[in-house]
C-alpha positions, 0 to 999 in steps of 0.5 A: 329710542326707549333709552332716550325716553327713559333718560328724559323721564328721569330728568328734573321736571324743570328741564323737561318743560321744552320736551314733554309739552307737545301740541297734539291733534286733539284740541281742548277749549280750556286748559287749566294749570295749578300748583296745589289742586286738588289739595282739600285745604284750598276750598276756593280752587276746588270749587272754581276748577271743578265748576270750570271742568264741568262747564267746559266739556273740552277741558282739562287741568294740569297739576303739580304739587309745588305749593304743598310745602307752603301748607306743610304737606308732604309732596307724596300726599298729592297722589292721595289727594288726586285719588280722593278727588277722582273718587268724588268726581268720577266724570272728571277723572280723565280731565286731571293730568299730573305734570309728568311725562308727555302732555298735549297742551293744544288748547284754545285758551289757557287759564290759571290763578295767581301771578307766579303761576302764569309767569312760570308757564308763559314761555311755553304758552308763547312758544305754542301761541296759546291765548291766556286769561288769569286771575290776579289774586293778592299774593302768589307773587303779586305785591304793590310797588315791588320791582320783581312783581312789577317786572313779572306783571309787565312781562305777562300783561305785555305778552301777545298771548294775553287776553284778560286779567280777572281781579278780585280787589278794587285796589288791584284794578286801580294799581294796574291802571295807575301803573299803566300796566294794563288797559281798562278793557282787558281787566274784569273786576269780580269782587271777592272770590270763589267759595265752596257752595256747600258752605252757603246753605249749611244747617246750623241747627246744632250751632252753639253760641255764647249763652245759647247752648254754652257758657264759654265765649269762643274766639278763633284765629285762622291763618297760614304761617309765613313769618316766625311770629305771624306778624303779617297775619297779626298772630302776635297781636292776637296772643297779646290780646288773648292774654290780656282779656283772659285775665278779666273773663275766665270763660273766654277760650281761644282756638288757633287754626293753621300753621301756628303752634304753642312753640311760636309765641309763649302761651303758657299764661293761657294754660288750658284756655287755648287749643291748636288745631293745625291746618284744616280743610274747609269741611273740618273748618265747618265743624270747628266753626260750629262752636265758635262765636268770633273769628279775629283776623288782625292781618297787616299789609306790607309786613310779609314783604314790600307791597305784600297784602291780603285780599279782603276778606280772607277765605277763612273769614268767608267760611267762618261767616257762612258758619254763623261766626262773627268776624272782626277784621282789619281793612287797612287798604280800604278794600271793602266795598260790599259789607256794612261795618257793625251790621255784616262784620266788625272792622278793627285795627291790628292793635290789642286794645282795639280787639279788647274793646270790640270783644268786651262790647260783644260779651256785654251785648250778646244780642249784637253778637247774634244780630251780626251773625245772622246779617253777615251770613245772609250778605255773604251767601249773596256775595259768594254765590256762584251766580255772582262769582262763577257765572261771570268767570265762565262767560269771560272764558267762553267769550274768549274761546269763541274768538279763536 
């Protein structure tokens, strides 16, 4: 028997799925799964899952680092991140389970975020007859009018164990209804996304702004790298814009956060006016944003793949606004239904001249910069509060658990 167990534990994780999940006597109310938690780079997961684990006494989360390569993180760092999370959340230590060996999956309800995560867990969820709810964020396998994505959605949403899907963009809700993939009664629309609440009430007393504490006008770009030149995030457009505007304004500086380096696109013309930071966790982002005036997000839909699109606004954009940074952002798919253009934020086209026009306007009218910074922060604090984001999520999960 011991030899058999050892041989099982030596097998690849994928082959163990049928063997190491078991339905034990102890039953949880909520079982969560995630493929990157508790990586500090994913602030929204850290907030959402921590809140859920604290609110549901009979809960736990299964984690495995499948998404670590996407953010250029060694798989080995996962254990370090788990230890850091447990040190900061001592009461939750017993609720975090690494996906290895044997795990009791007896639960009233299963929950995860992103299409790929629910899809790859669906077989054992159905085998053990566990009801599930998931959040359908943009990305993570979800693309509009794409056959593989539609096939996964159909499989998931037609499962006898499916109960509810939470969507964060109206375009997602409309898509599910128009494609007849899901009935309206099984869709819960909560605009936006979850944000670490520590970001909502930061002390910005030491923030430096153009002509208020500094003479430079600092512009940042923040995104993960999925294509060689970042066309999906508009990195190519940003660099073209940076080179052009730097010729006219010597005091403008550029800051690149995320997966890009000076090897991706030639930036030698910018000399010492550009700086690369690599990937940053949300706490580090806050420190960087305290010296930024503007964040530009010229992302484009359908570049990464057929039907691939980003949510509005991106998580990095939310964090920037909450740190007093004015954001210039595209909205090709008209997903904005909460923010007022030129009051809370600035809408742009993913074109060099559009960026130049808006930045010149802010340089020449710094009072507009200050006004949008203040207005945007107040509006985002309201939209991304846990009262708006997490309380409805908790209620949805509680209501379903009460039915079992």
